[in-house]
N, C-alpha and C positions, 0 to 999 in steps of 0.2 A: 693690551693697551686698549681702553675704552675709548669709543667714538667721542667727537667732541660734543659738548652739552649743545642740543638743538637752539635754534636762533629765535627769538621771539618776535613774532608779529606786532608791530605798533599801529595805533590809529593813527598817529602823527606820519607816518609813512604812507598813508593812503595815496594814490595816484591813479586818475583814470586808464584804464585798459587801452591801449594805443590802437585797437581795431574794433570794430561794430560787425555785429553778424546779420546778414539780411536773410537766411535760411540755414537750416541744418536739416539734412535729410540721412536717416540711419538704416541700415538694412542688417537684421539680425538672423544668422543663422545658426539654430540653436543646436547645441551639443553639450551634455552634462560635463564632458571634459574638455571640449576645443569647440567652443561656440567662437564663431566669427562675426566680428563687427566692422561695417564699411561705413565709413563716414564721409559725407560730401558736405562741406560747410564753405560759404560764400561770406567771406571777409570783405572788408573795405576800411580805410582809415577812417579813425575816429577823430573828428576835428577839434573835438574838446581836450584832446591828449597831447602829448609830446610826439611827431613825428618819428616813426621807427621802421627801420629795414630789416628787423629782426623780429620774430615773433616767438615767444616762450608759450608752449602748451603744457599743462598739467597731464601727469599719467603715472600710475602704479601699478606693478605687477601685470603689465601688459607685454605682448610679444608681437612687435611692428613687423608686418608682414609686406606691406608696401606704402610707400608714401608719393604723393604727387602732389606739384601746383600748376593750376592750368593745363593738366593733363601731361605733364613733363615730370619724369621721375627726380626726386630730391633725395639728399642724404642729410637727415637731421642729426644735431649732435645730441645723443640720448645720455641721460644719467638716472638715477633712483627715483627721480620725483618728476621726470618729463621729459621734453626735448625743447630745441632751438633750432630755427631754421630761417635760412635768408628768405625774404619776400619781396615781391616786386614793389614798385612805387606806383601804389593804386589800387583797385579793387583786384581780388582774386580768389580763385576757388582752391580751397584744401583738400584732398583727398587721402583717406588713410584706412587702410584693413589690418586689424589686431585678432589675436587670437587671446580668449580668457578660457578659464575653467571655473563655470559656476560651482561645480561640486566640490571644489576644493577651498572654497571661498567661506571658512567658518566665521571670520570676522561679522558676518551678515552685514556688508557693506560693498555696494556695488551691485552687481549682478550675481545671486547666489541661489542655491537650493534648499527648499524646505520640505523634506519627505515628496521628493520626486516633482515638487512645482517650482518653476523658475521665478524668482521674485527679485525686485529691487528695492534697495535703501540707500538714496542717494544725498540727503542732508546730512552733514553739512558738506561733507566733499567726497561723498562716494564716486560720484561721477568718474572721477579721473580713473577710477579702476572698471572704467567700461571702455572709454577710447579718450586719446588725447584731445584735451579740451581746455579753454580758460574757464576753470572752474572757481567761478567766483561769483556773486549774486548779481553784480551790477552788469554783467554781460547778459542780455538777454534777447530771445529770437524765437520765433515761431519754428515747431518742429514737425516734421513728416518722417512716418516711421513704419517701415515694413518688417514683419516678424515672419520668418519661415520656419515652421516647426509641424511636430506631428502631434502637439497638443491639441485637446479639442477645444480650449478656450485660449486665444491669442490676444491680449488686452494691451493697450497702451494709453497715453494721454490724448485727450480732445475730442474729435468725432469720428465714428467708422467711416472709412472711404470706400476700400474695397475688400470682399472676403471670397477665400476660394478654397479649394483642396489643400490643406497644408499651409496657408498663408493668410495673412491679415495686413491692413495697411491702415493706419490712422493719421489724422492731421489735427494739430492743435493750432489754430490760428492766434491765438493770443501771446505775444511775445512772454516768454519765461525764462529764467535762470536755469543752469543744469541740475541743481539740487532738487527741482520740481520734476525732473524726467522719471517716468516710472512704467516698469513693463511688468507683467504677469502672463504665464502660460502655466497650463496644468490641466487635470482632470478636475472640473468644477463644476457645480451645479448653481444656475442664478436663480436668485429670489426676486422676482421682478414686481415692479409697478410704476406708475406714472405720476407726474406732478406738471401742473399747467400754472404758469408763472403769472404774474399779476397782470402783465401785457399781454397774455395769451400765448406764450410761447409753451408747447407741449414738451416736456422733459423725460425720457425712458429713465428710469431708475432700475438698478442691478444691485444686490449685494450677493457676492459669490462667495460659496461656502463649499468645501468638501462633501463629496456624497455621504448621506447618514446625517449631515447637520442642515438640513434643509428646513427643518421645523424649528430652528434655533435662531431666525433672524427677524421673525415678526417685528419685536420691539424695536430694534436697530432700525428699521425701515420705519416704523412709525416716528421715530425719534428725529431722522432724517428730515420727513415731512414736515414736521413740527418746526426745525429748526431753518427750514427754506421759507415757510412763511412766517416766521418770527422775524428773521432779516428783511424781509421784504415790507413788514409792518412797522418795525421799531428804527431800521436805518435806512429802508428804501433802497435795499439792494438787490435786484434779481439776480437769477441764475442764468449763465451765458452760453451754454452749449447745449447740444441736442441731447445728450446722455451724460448721466452722473452714476459712476461704479465705484463700488467699495469690495473690498477682496480683504476674507479673512485668513490669516497666516498664522501658522503654529511658531514659526522660530522668528523673532522679531526683538532686538534690541530694545524698542520704545513702546509707547502705548500706540500711537499710530501716526500716519504721515499724510499731509495734505495735497498731496501731488494733483496738479489740476485736472479735475477731470476723471480720476483714478485714485482714490485715496486707498492707501494700505495700511490695514489696522493688525495689531496683535488681535489674534481670534478671541482672548480674554475679555475684549471691549466691543465684541461683536454678539457671541453667540450667548443666547439665554433662553430658559425654560423655567416654568416654576418648580420643577424638580431638581435642576442643576445650579441654578443661579439666586443669589440670597438679594434682597432689597438693595444692599449696597451695589451689589454687581450692575442691577437696573439702572441704578442713579449714576454710576460711572459711565455705563454704556451710552446713556442719554447724555451725559456732560461731554464725553470726548465726540460722541458723533458730531453734537453742535460744533464743539472746537474746531475740528476739522473742516467742517463745511463752512464755518464765518471766516477760515483763512483764505475761501476764494477770493474775497476783496481785500481782508488785511492781512497779507501776506503774499497773495498769488498775484491778483491785478496791481497792487501796489507793494512791492517787495522792499527788502533792505539794501543800501547802497554796499555795504560790508558788512561782516559778522560782527562787529563791533555793536551795529544798530540792531542786534537781535532782539532786544527788548521792544523795538518798535512794532514788530509782528506778533512777537509772543505776548509779551504785556497787555497790548491791545485785545488781542483776541481772547486770552483768559478773561479778562475784563466783561467782554462780551458774553463770554459761555456763562460766566457767573451770574450776570443780568437774566440770562434765558433762564438758569435754573431757577432762578429766584422767582421770576414770573410762572414757572411751569408747576413749582413746588410751595415753599415759603421763603421769601426773602429774609427774616429772622433768622430762621434755621440755618440757611445757605451762611448768613453772613458769621454766625457763631464757629460753623463748619470751616469756612474757610480762614478765619482766625487762629482757630487751634491748629491747622495746617501750617500757615503763617509763623507761628511761635515755635512750632516744632520742627520745622525744616529751615525756614528762613533766617527767623532769630538766632537760632544756633549756628548757622552758617555765617550771620554778621558778626557772632561774638567770638568767633576761633580763628584759625590762620586761613579759612579757604574765604575769608570776607572780601568781597568785591564789589565796586559799583554798578547799579543796574546797567550802566554801559561800561564796560572795562576800557581800559587803555592800552591793554596787551595781552598777548595769550601765547602759547607754545603749540596747544592742540585744540583747536575750537570745540571738539567734542565735549571737553570739561568744562565750557561755561553754558551749557544747558541745565541750568541752575535755578534754586528757588528763588534767588535774587533776580535773576532774569524774568523768570516767570511770575511768581508771587509777587513779589515786591515792585516788579513793572506794572501789574495789574494793580496795586495799590497806588501807585503814582498817578493811573489814569483815573482811579475812583476820586482822588483827591484833587486833580484839576476839575472832574464835573462838579464836584462839590462848590469849590471856590469860583466857578463861572455860572453854576445852575445849568439845569437841567435843559432850557431851551437854547442858551448860547452855547453849550455842549454840542447840540444836534445842528446848530448852524455851522459850527466849525468842522463837524465830520463831512457835510456835505460838502463844503469847501476842499475838505481835504481830499476826497473822493474826486470832486470834480478838476482840482489843478494837479493831482498826482497820479492819475489812473494810466496805467503802462509805464510807471518809474520806479527806480530804485531809489531810495529816499533815506532821509536821515533824521535824526532826533530833532535836529535844528529845523527841518523842513516842517515837522510835526508842531513844533512850539509856536513857528512863524504863522501857520495856519489860524492856530488860536490867537495869537496876537492880532491879525488881520481882523479875524471874524468878531472880536470882543473889544478891541482897543486897550486890552491889558498889557503891562510890561510882565513879561515872564523870565525875566532874567533871573531873578534869584531864586524862583521856583525851579530853573534848570539845574540848580545844584542836586535836586533828587537823582538825577541822572548820572552825576559825575562823584560824588562823594558817597563813600561806603559807611557800613556802621549804621546802628539803630540809636536814634536818638533817645536820650533818657529826659522826661519831662518831670518836673518837680514843681509842687504845688502848694502854696501856702494861702490860707484864707483869712479875711479880715471883716468883721460885721460892727458897724457903729451909727448911732442916727439914723437906722433906716437904710443905710449903705452898705451893701455886700460888696467886697473887693476879692477878686481872685487873683494872685501873683504867681506867674509861671516863669520858671528858669529852664532853659533847655541846654544839655550838652551832649556832643556825640563824643564817646570816647575814641583814643587812636586806635586803628585798625592796620592790618599790614600795607605800608608804603604810603600810609595817610595818617601821620600824628596830629596835625592841626586841623581841626575842623570848623567851619562856621556855622552861625545859625540856618536852619531850614526853615521856608514855609510852612507852617502847620496850621491845618484847617482843625479847630478844636469844636467839636459840637456839644452843648452843656445845656442842661434843664435844672430847674430848681425846682425841690419840693419842700412844702410846708411839713413841719415837725408831725403835723396829723397824716402825712402821707398823700395829700393833695399836691397836683402839680401847680404851681404859682408862676413860673416862668417856663414857657414850654422851648422845645429845642431850639436854641440859637446857635448859630455860627460864629466864633471868635478866630479871627485870622492873625495868628502870631507870626512876626517876621525878623522878630530881634533875639537877641540871648536871652533877655529878660523883658517881660511885658505884664502891664497889670488891666484888667478890666472890672467895670464896676456897674453894678445892677442898683437902682435907687427905688424908694418908695416901698421899701419892704417894713410890715409890721413886725416880725421876727427873724431871727437867723435861719436862713433855709439850709436844707441838707443838699448839696451838690450832686448832680448826675453828669460824671465828666467823661469825655470822649464818649459820647454816644455813638452807637453805631461803627464803635471803633474808627472813627473819622481820619486818624493818622497812624501810620504804623510806628509807634513809639513803646516806649517802655514807662508808665505813669507812676511818679513816686510820690505818693500821698500818704501822711500817717492818719491812719484812721481806725476807730475802735471797733472791736466785734459787733458791737450793739450798731452801729451806724451801718456795717454792712450787711448785718442780718435786717436792717430796717428796707435798705435798699433791695435785697432779695424779695423782700415782701411787699414792697409798694412802687417800686421804680416803674414807670410807664412803658420805658425802651427796653425792648427784649435782651439786647445785648449787655447793657449795663445791667441789668436785674441777673441776668446771668454770670458776668463778670463778678458780681458782689458776691454770689454764692461761690464761684471758682475761687476768689480771694480767701474766703472763709476757709475753704477746705484745705488750702495751700497754707496758711498760719496755724490750721491745726496741727496738720502734717509735720511742718518745720518744728513744732514744738515737741510732738510725738518724738521725731527723729532726735532732735538736740537736748531733750530735758524728760524723756520718759512720759510727756503729761498725756493725760486723758482727754478726750474732746468733751467740751462743755455743753450745757443744756442749751445755749444760744445756738449753736451751729446746728444741731442735732433738731430742736424745735422749728428752726427756719426751713430744713429739709423736709420736715412732715408736712409744714404748711404748703410747699410746692406739690408735694406727692397728692396732698389731700385736693388741689386746687382744680377742680374739673373744667374750668373756664379755660386754663391753659393749653395749648397746643400739645398732644401727647408728645411729639417729637422734640418740643422743648421742653417738658418734663425731664424726658429721657436724657437730655443733654444735662440738665441742670441738676440730675442725681449722681452723674458720674462724677468721679476725682480725677484729679491731675494725673497724667502719666508719671511713671518713675522718672523719665529722662526730664519732665518739665521740674519735678522736685529736685532733681540734682541740680539744675541749673538756676532755679531759685535761690537753693543753699549756695552755692558759687556765689550768686550775685550778692550775697549777704556775707561773702568772707569765711564761710564755713565749707570746708572740704568734705563733698558728699561721699556716703557710705553708701554704696549699692543696696547692699544686703539689709542694712537698717531703714532705707528708704522702702526698699519692698515689704520688710516686716511692718513698719508703719502702714503702709497702704493697705495691706491685708487685714490688719488690726481695726482700722478703721472703717474698713467695709463691714466687718464684722459686727460693730458697734452699731452701724446703719442699718444694719439688716436687723438688728436685735431690736432697736429702736422703732421702727417701721414694721414690727412684726405682724401688728393687726392689719394695717393698711396694705401691705403688698398683695395678701392674696387677694384682697377686693379689686386690687388693679388688674392682678393677673386675669382673674376672671371677667372682669368689665371690659379690657382691652383686647379680648378675644376677637378675631374676625371670621365672622360665619359665612360658609359658601366657598365658590371656588377660589383660588390665589388670583389677585390681581394686583400689579406692581404701582398701582397709582399712590400719589403723595400721602392721601388719607389713611389708606390701609397700612402703607409700610409705616407711617409715625405709630399708629396704634401697636404694630408689631414691635415697633422699636421700644416703646414704653415697656410692654408686655415682657419683652427680653431684659429690658432692666430689671424689673420685679423678680423675674427668675432667677438671674445671677445673683442678686441678695437673698432670696429664700433659700437657694442652693447651699448657703453656708451656715444655715440653721437646720435646714433638714435634711441634710446627708444627700441631696441630690434626687430625693425620691421624686420631686414633680418633674426635674430635668429628664430622669429617665423616663417617666411616662410621656413626656411630649416626645421625646426620640422616636417611642415605638408609634406613636400615633401620627407624628408629622406628614402630612402629603405636601410639603414645600422645603426646599433647601434652607430658607431664612430660617424656619422652626427647627428643622433636624440639625443643622449646623449650630445654629444657638442653643441648642439643648446638649450637644455634645461639647461644647465649649464651657459651659457650666461646670459639667461633670469633670473635664481634663483638670479646670483650675483648681478645683476643690481636692484633687488628687486621685478622682474615679476615673471611670469611662472607659476601661481597658476593653470590656467586652464591646462595647459600641464602638471603639475603635475598629476593632477585628471587623466588625458588622458592618461598619462604613466602608472599611476598604474592599471588602467582599462584593458589596452592593455596586460601588462606583470604581472598580480598578479598569474598567473598560474606558473611562471618560477622563481624557488629560486633563482637563481644567478643573473638574471635580478633585481629583488626586492631587492638585496643586494646593489646594485648600486643606487637604488631610496632612499633608508634608508641613505647610506652614502652620498649622495649629498645633501641633507636636512641637516644633521647633519654638514657637513665638511662647508655650506655656510651660517649657521644661523648668523644672525645679532648680534653683540655685543649687549645686554642688551634684546635679545629674545632667547637666547641659552639655559638658563635654561627651560624656556617654551617648547621649541622646542624638547629638550630632553626628557622632561614628556611626551610630546605628542607623540613622535616615541616609546618610550618603553611601553607606553599604548596602541599602535596600536596591533589590533589582531592578525596581521602577523610579531610581533615580538617576534621570538622563541629565548629567551636568552640562553638556554641550547646549541644552535647551535653556535659554534665560529666563523664562517664565519658572522652571523646576530648579533651577538653581538658585532664584532669588527665593523661590518658596522657604528653601532650608538655610542657605547663608544670610538671606537677608532676616527672615524669621528669627534666626539667632541673634543677629545684630540688634532687631526690634525688644531683643527680652533682655531688658537693661541689666537686671540683676546677674542672669543667665550669663549675659556676654561678658559682664566683668567679673566674674569668678576669681578670688583671691590668687588660685593657684597660677592664672594666665595661660591653662591648658586650651581656653576657647579661643584666645587671640592666636595661639600657635596652629590650631587646627585651621581657622579661617586663612591663616596666610599660607597655609599650605594648597588650600584650594585656589586662591588668588596667583600664587605661582603657577599652579597648573593649569588655569583658564587664562592667563594673559596672551600666551603665544597664539590660542585660537580665537579669543573674542576681548582684543585689549580694550574697546570700549564698555563692555560691562564690567570688566575687571577694575578699570579706572572708577567707575561711577560706585562700587562696591567699596572703594577704599574709604569711601567718607564716613563709613561707620567709626573709623577712628578719630573723626576730625575734633572731637571734645576731649583728647587724652590728658590736656594740660588742666582739666579742672579735678583729676583724682589725686590720691596719695601717691607719695614717691614711687612705692614699690609698683604701684599700676603704671606710673609713667614710665618708668624703666622698663618693665616687661613690652609695653606697647611700642617705645621708640627701638627696641631690640627686634621686635617682630617686622616694624616697618622696615630698619635697616636689611633684614634678612630679606624682605621683597625688593627693597632698592638694589640690592647686591646680586640680583638674580641675572646670571648671562642672557643677553637679549632683551631685557625688559623694554617693553613698549615705550614709545613716546607718551602714548596716552597717561598709561599708570605711572611712569616716571615723574612727569609733571605733577600730578596730584601725590604722591608720595612727599616729594621734595616741597611741594606747598603746605602739607600738612605738618610736616616738621619744622618747617619755618627756615629751609635752608635756601 
């Protein structure tokens, strides 16, 4: 008999915790298999809550050795998820000693070990695996921590207090929820630096890495210092402790964690050298370092009241790190990158069984709601709000937010109230962006008569799971108008749509203009407007807004590919000539040119076909994509070698944006040329490359055209000692495996002696790489589905969090043919029937299947 289905947690059931905490004192006596955790916690009744003479504390996988209240032994009532104990009427001190086994903690949640190093991950609810505690974000307290252990480095949150032989004490004076607790102990080497805040406070900075990785932390440190200065200059936020530490960890389920004063990072997003990291790696390190640092104020000093408010800290902080990256690099290129990711991840989520609001109203396992909707769409909502109120009002509201809510656990309502109070604007209608799921479809018709140009807009959001009826959203629509000669006659103007149907007019025009709609992707919608190939080519050539210029080219490519898939049509001259104009335009940013020459992904095309009522065939889509790339390569055959030579970066490698943009365009040219020269230039580049960007770029070109076996062997021999570079080797082969060979490739890679399936990075490099290989993953036989499920069944008992997240590769099953649908349902059904399946994975499978 199966256990009863787990009970959903509801936003509507929120109630304040009956007790507040004045201080938490923890002592850790470290041992791989028998760590002792002593907790001494000062509680008092919460005047904002219902009085209670019993206290509930969360706890999982803990061996309780003793429990006392005010020094007297008590006998709590234990169960699988915590304990309940009777408490005095008034303030009291709870003391408990528990034993845990970090070495046996394969879920990488709570206190665990990574290659001999003690490490923690407590967001969202990992602290309950460390000691009994009210493990919820609205319970905040200052922490004092003592660590007893033999490791050379003993770290926790806050400021160092005392150090001695085999012990260290840390004190964090800023009240924080338990999810921000952190501890690291191990044989680590510090990469030190200093930072002086705007008000003159000296801050000691350290990035801790394993011995041998000391030379790979320079860029992360530079990114940290730039982030600290940017937050001071842009948001007026100074750092507030004496030290700021970052630790690079090999085994980590996520990218990084913003624990107060002690950020813990997946080593992938810290370690970099020209020989081992690509330009993209450097950009990710910069962005993620910034993201976690910015959480110091938007997440730590002001946190979320409950996990339903997760978007409050994550959406805002993603928006802030996007601003930072744009300032450091290129706002135009960053915006296009963000939209590509939004459409690939969040639109896909919104369009399927996992659709949910930016602020969901229920969950079974909160780990399953660290989603693209919460993060990426949450950031889009912040961006729309800033567009609507203006830059000056936005920063005035943020100043009020920090002043009013510092040290508090807040809600979306608190956030919107700040904007209403700072601007006088009614945001009730705008708040629907937080509660309504799905991606709005924005239809556009136009009319021109007697010098007046009218745009008629109609918006509709399709039904999503649990939400059949949708009201209109507030949409900021940025519009510009171009003359038929290509001149901008109306600069970017912000239209505010609040109704289901709404029209806007522009008067005094001498001729019908060409509209440039949704500039900067001003709202996360799907734009539906009938346009000709000629108009899109015109916008690609003439639009002054980088996003809509790129979007025109992307729409052209999508139209061409759809015709190739459905009608075996060939690309016409309008598209190819427009691409050539972009390729030859040396006035454009090289990074932008690289983006403009790239085709939509196979997954993008599958969704575009499905939206048009056509069942996508992954093999036909892949074949069309390859054929169009071949046509582009042939059409640009004279200009591509010129680009390749002109974009060469002379001198030692630097990761600066200008050099990275040149290398990006050079790589795009190489990828196209490899289709016509059999990979000769790519093979030469592989032999001469002095940095990972060019070495990896060359081998990717070769593998994509079915070559590169010798280079793959050479690459492995060169880098088999470097775990992060070897992840690239695995991911490359998985992601580019040819349809028909994918199942065999997956089997070969997972049987490789260097495939450590318990390491999340290595597991994702192969299984995630296969999932991203659209045609390969959807092989008609269904063999890949079965292999993936085999691995998820194997991983779930050890690491349910990673397993659950990996199930999202199946979320689009409903858009394919009946045979593939039946095979996916059967495969997921087998996973679902697994004895002892985790709550994390069980919830995800049920949602994907729509049960």
